[in-house]
N, C-alpha and C positions, 0 to 999 in steps of 0.2 A: 405564554413564559411559566417556567415553577421559579415562585415567588420563596427562597428562602430565609430563613430567619440571620440576621446581622446579628453574629457576638459579639460581645464588648473588647474583642483582641480584633474579629476584624472591621469594627468602627474606627477604633485607635487606629491603624495600620492603614482604612480613608481617610481618616483627618490629617494625619502623618503626609500622606501623598498629595493628598488639597492643598495643604502647605506647601509642598514644593513646585508645584503648578504643573503636575504631572496629566496629560489629558488622561484623557476616560477608556483611548483602546490599551493603554498602556496601564492604569492602572486595573483591566479587565482583568490583561494578562497575569502582572500581579497576584490577584486575587487567585486566582487563578493558578499559577503555578503551587503556593504556600498551600493550598488545597490541596494539591496534589501532590505536594508535601505529607503535609496532613496526615491523608489516607494510606500512605505509606508507611507512615509510624505506628495507625492507628490511637492516635491517641493527640491530644493540645498540640501542636506545631511550638510553642514557647517554653517544653518538655524539653525538648530534645535534649542530643547529651554531642560531646566534640564523636562519639564514634556512630553514634546512629545518623551524622551528616555525611561523616566516611561511607556507612550499610548504604547509603541512597544514592551517594554518587556513584557506588560501586554496580547497585543495580542499574541504574542509567546504562552505565560501561557496557554492565552485562548486556542489558537489552538494545544494546548498535544504539543510542540515541545518536544522535544526527551533535555536530560542533556545537552548532548553532542553538540550537534546543536547551543544550545541555546548560551552554552557558547563559544563558536569556532565565532559564531556574535559579541557578547560581546567582543572576545578581538579583533575583524578586526575592531572594534567602537569604541575601546578603544587606538588603533592602531593608527586608522584616525584624532580621539579629541586629543589623545596629542602630536602626534608629527605630521602632515600635519599640522590641523589645530590647537594648539599652543592653545588647550584650556585645561585643565588638569582638572579645575573644573569638569568638561562634569564626568569628573573619577567616581567621590562622587557617581551619579547618576546609577550607570549600578552595575547590583549582579549578582552571579553568581549563578547557581544551583548546588546541591549537587549531584552526581552522585551515586545510591544506591549501593554498593560492596559488590559483593558476591561472595565466597568463592570457588575456583575451583574444576572443579572432577580431583577426584584422582582415579585411577585404584587401582582397590587391585592388590596383588601379581598373584594371577591366569590370570586375564583380561590381566596382562600385557604377563607372559605367554604365552597366547592364541597370541596376537599383533604381538609377535617376533619370536614365530612356523609358523606363516600366513607370513614371509617374500621370496617374489621370487628369485629361483636362486640361483645355488649353490656357493658358494665360502663368502666370510666373510664378502664384502664390504656392503652389504646394511643393514646385518643384526646388523653392525656394527656403520652406519652411521641413524637408526633408536631409538637404543638402548643409543648412546649416544645425540640423540634430545631430546628425551624422559627424559631417567635421567639430562640433564645438561640443562633442557628448552630452547632449541637455537631452530630458525627460519631456516625453511630448506634451505634458502639461505645461511646461517652463515652454516649450517654444508658442503654445497658443498662447502665454500671458507675454511675451514679448510684445514691447513696443518701440518706436524710429528713435526717443529721446536713450533707450537701453544697448544701441548699437553703438560704439566710441568708434569711428573709423579712422581717427588720427593716430588712436595707439592700437586702435588694433583688437578690442577689446568688445568683452559682450557681458552688461552686467545683468546677475540673473534675483529678481526684486522675488522672494516667499516662496523658495524653492523646496522642496524633500526638508522636511521635518522645519519648516519655517523659514528657513537659512536664506540669507543673501548670498550671492558666491559671484 
């Protein structure tokens, strides 16, 4: 892996992210996005003007960047300018894209029955796991970590510990 020289500005941003408890993956994404902005500018990112931000957002739009990517880059820049540089006024010039909301695909009763009938193996283990996953909308890792005590049959609730992002639900 290529070793990069850490500038004082990058080091300060890393320290700011550590203070706020951001995970390593998020930190790498923020650094990558600020680096992308700096390469667009051709100079250190802390010297950017509102017009530079506007040009960057316009370039992303013209390049057809997805709404998710656009918004993640803007969030990284908001952190960089607001926290690391202390330039909250720059946030006014950052816009978010709306992601189109699409309806989920819902299987028919027959399709669910066919899916459940295709579950392999003897016994109820896999059949129960797939049924709970689909019926409750759980992720595979959440189903794998379920325990008997997580199921409250009196209230018809399933308690999920440490779901996606370490959140309980």
